[in-house]
C-alpha positions in Angstrom: 9.4 -2.3 29.2 6.9 -0.9 26.8 5.3 -4.4 26.7 4.4 -4.1 30.5 2.6 -0.8 30.5 1.8 -1.0 34.3 5.8 -0.9 34.9 6.1 1.6 32.2 3.6 3.8 33.7 5.5 3.9 37.3 8.8 4.4 35.3 7.8 7.3 33.6 5.9 8.9 36.7 9.1 8.8 38.8 11.4 9.7 36.1 9.2 12.9 35.4 8.9 13.7 39.1 12.7 13.5 39.7 13.4 15.5 36.5 11.1 18.3 38.4 13.0 17.7 41.5 16.4 18.3 39.6 15.2 21.5 37.8 14.3 23.0 41.2 17.7 22.0 42.8 19.5 23.5 39.9 17.9 26.7 40.0 18.7 26.7 43.9 22.5 26.4 42.9 22.0 28.9 40.1 20.4 31.7 42.5 16.9 33.5 41.9 15.4 33.8 38.4 15.1 37.5 37.1 11.8 39.0 35.7 13.1 39.0 32.2 14.7 35.7 32.3 11.5 34.2 33.7 9.6 35.6 31.1 11.8 34.0 28.4 11.7 30.6 30.4 7.9 30.9 30.3 7.7 31.1 26.6 10.1 28.2 26.2 8.0 26.1 28.5 4.9 26.9 26.8 6.2 26.0 23.4 7.6 22.8 24.7 4.4 21.7 26.4 2.7 22.6 23.2 5.0 20.5 21.3 4.7 17.6 23.5 1.0 17.5 23.4 1.4 17.5 19.5 3.3 14.6 19.6 1.5 12.7 22.1 -1.7 13.2 20.2 -0.1 12.0 16.8 1.2 8.9 18.5 -1.8 8.0 20.1 -3.5 8.5 16.6 -0.9 5.8 15.2 -1.5 3.4 18.3 -5.3 3.7 17.7 -4.8 2.9 13.9 -2.7 0.0 14.5 -5.3 -1.3 16.8 -8.2 -0.7 14.4 -6.0 -2.4 11.8 -5.8 -5.3 14.1 -9.5 -5.7 14.3 -9.9 -5.7 11.0 -7.3 -8.2 10.2 -9.0 -10.4 12.8 -12.4 -10.1 11.2 -10.8 -10.8 7.7 -8.9 -13.8 9.1 -12.4 -15.2 10.2 -14.3 -14.5 7.1 -11.4 -16.3 5.0 -11.6 -19.4 7.2 -15.3 -19.5 7.3 -15.3 -19.2 3.4 -12.5 -22.1 3.1 -14.8 -24.1 5.3 -17.8 -23.7 3.2 -15.7 -24.3 0.0 -14.4 -27.5 1.4 -17.8 -29.1 1.5 -17.8 -29.1 -2.0 -14.9 -31.7 -2.4 -15.2 -35.6 -1.9 -16.2 -36.5 1.7 -13.0 -37.6 2.8 -11.3 -34.8 1.6 -13.7 -32.5 2.9 -13.8 -34.2 6.3 -9.9 -33.6 6.9 -9.8 -30.2 5.7 -12.5 -29.0 7.9 -11.2 -31.1 10.9 -7.6 -29.4 10.4 -9.5 -25.8 9.9 -11.3 -26.4 13.4 -7.9 -27.1 15.1 -6.4 -24.1 13.3 -9.3 -21.8 14.2 -8.5 -22.9 18.0 -4.9 -22.3 17.6 -5.8 -18.6 16.3 -8.0 -17.7 19.0 -5.2 -18.8 21.5 -2.9 -16.7 19.8 -5.1 -13.7 20.3 -5.9 -14.5 24.0 -2.3 -16.1 25.5 0.0 -13.8 27.5 2.5 -16.6 28.3 5.6 -15.8 25.7 6.6 -19.6 25.8 3.2 -20.9 25.2 2.8 -18.3 22.4 5.8 -19.7 20.8 4.0 -23.2 20.9 0.9 -21.8 19.5 3.2 -20.0 16.6 4.7 -23.5 16.0 1.4 -25.5 16.0 -0.1 -23.0 13.6 2.8 -23.2 11.0 2.4 -27.0 11.3 -1.5 -27.1 10.6 -0.8 -24.5 7.8 1.6 -26.9 6.2 -1.0 -29.5 6.6 -3.9 -27.5 5.3 -1.8 -26.3 2.2 -0.8 -30.1 1.5 -4.3 -31.2 1.9 -5.5 -28.9 -0.6 -2.9 -28.9 -2.9 -2.6 -32.9 -3.3 -6.4 -32.7 -3.9 -6.0 -30.2 -6.8 -3.1 -32.2 -8.2 -5.2 -35.6 -7.9 -8.4 -34.2 -9.5 -7.4 -30.7 -11.1 -11.1 -29.4 -11.5 -12.5 -25.7 -11.2 -13.9 -26.8 -7.6 -10.4 -27.8 -6.5 -8.8 -24.7 -7.8 -11.6 -22.7 -5.8 -10.6 -24.5 -2.6 -6.6 -24.1 -3.3 -7.6 -20.3 -3.8 -9.7 -20.1 -0.5 -6.7 -21.8 1.3 -4.4 -19.3 -0.1 -6.4 -16.4 1.4 -6.3 -18.2 4.9 -2.7 -18.4 4.8 -2.2 -14.8 3.6 -4.9 -13.4 6.2 -2.8 -15.2 9.2 0.4 -13.4 7.6 -1.2 -9.8 7.5 -2.5 -10.4 11.1 0.9 -11.2 12.3 2.6 -8.1 10.3 -0.1 -5.9 12.0 1.3 -7.1 15.3 4.7 -6.4 14.7 4.1 -3.0 13.1 4.5 -1.2 16.3 5.4 2.5 17.4 8.7 3.1 16.6 11.3 3.1 19.6 12.4 6.5 18.3 8.9 7.8 18.9 8.9 6.8 22.5 12.4 8.1 23.0 11.3 11.7 21.4 8.1 11.6 23.9 10.2 10.8 26.8 13.0 13.2 26.3 10.6 16.0 25.6 8.7 15.3 28.7 11.6 15.1 30.9 13.1 18.5 29.5 9.5 19.9 30.2 9.3 18.9 33.7 12.8 19.8 34.3 12.2 23.5 33.1 8.9 23.5 35.2 10.8 22.7 38.3 13.6 25.2 37.4 10.9 28.0 37.0 8.8 26.9 40.0 8.4 29.6 42.7 8.3 27.0 45.4 9.6 23.5 46.1 8.4 20.9 43.8 8.6 18.7 46.6 6.2 20.7 48.8 3.7 21.4 46.0 0.9 18.9 45.4 0.4 20.7 41.8 3.9 19.0 40.7 2.6 15.8 40.8 -0.3 16.6 38.2 1.8 16.9 35.1 3.8 13.9 35.8 0.7 11.9 36.6 -1.2 13.2 33.4 1.6 12.5 31.0 2.4 9.2 32.7 -1.3 7.8 32.5 -1.2 8.9 28.7 1.9 7.1 28.2 0.2 4.1 29.6 -2.9 4.3 27.7 -0.7 4.6 24.3 1.5 1.6 25.5 -1.7 -0.3 26.3 -3.1 0.3 22.9 0.1 -0.4 21.2 1.3 -3.8 23.1 -0.5 -6.5 21.3 -0.4 -9.2 24.2 1.4 -7.4 27.3 -1.9 -4.9 28.2 -5.4 -5.0 29.0 -6.6 -3.3 25.9 -6.3 -6.0 23.4 -7.8 -7.2 20.1 -10.5 -9.8 21.1 -11.2 -12.7 18.6 -14.8 -12.3 18.6 -15.2 -13.2 15.0 -12.9 -16.2 15.3 -14.9 -17.3 18.4 -18.2 -17.0 16.7 -16.9 -19.0 13.7 -15.7 -21.9 15.8 -19.0 -22.1 17.6 -20.8 -22.0 14.0 -18.3 -24.8 12.6 -18.4 -26.9 15.8 -22.2 -27.4 15.5 -22.0 -27.8 11.7 
């Protein structure tokens, strides 16, 4: 569900609002709250909301850090491919032409990887990328074995950087917020809403203010899920550097 932030937003809002309603009904069953008990509950609610705010802030910071890391790796990947494309020009014409042709196809696949939303198409792109990586490495390695020169070694080293950069990007996409962090935030937010409903002085269903906190928390969770979801949300890493690289090598 986290991979679909819009659905996750609706789920959070409904769950938190129903939690507040449940707290209100439990209070009706238990009878009115005495003044001393209400004061104690107010302290508990304040502490719980403070804790929730701290956890949300920490989790949001984690999501933003991972998003920035994804952008850095996209730029690193584009630089590695661009450098290898330039180094390939030092090789014999036939080998340089083959490697550069493969690199252009590789860049197209990498751009599609960033922009595709369909899981099935994404699997095909991943398979095509792995196939192109094998061809690229074979082309560089065979050239180095046939003619073990410093230039050939330089091309092999650059190809290694290209393949490694893709691995770093993939690792950054897999390195998402832990499920336990989401579970902790949801649990605390549900308990906070339950306590707020329990200590409410009027029916939470008739108070417009009771929509405020579930809405605010749900929007916050929605934003965190958007940033944390690599290919399921609107906020995504755009392959601007790869697109610029593709435009430059096509015109070369």
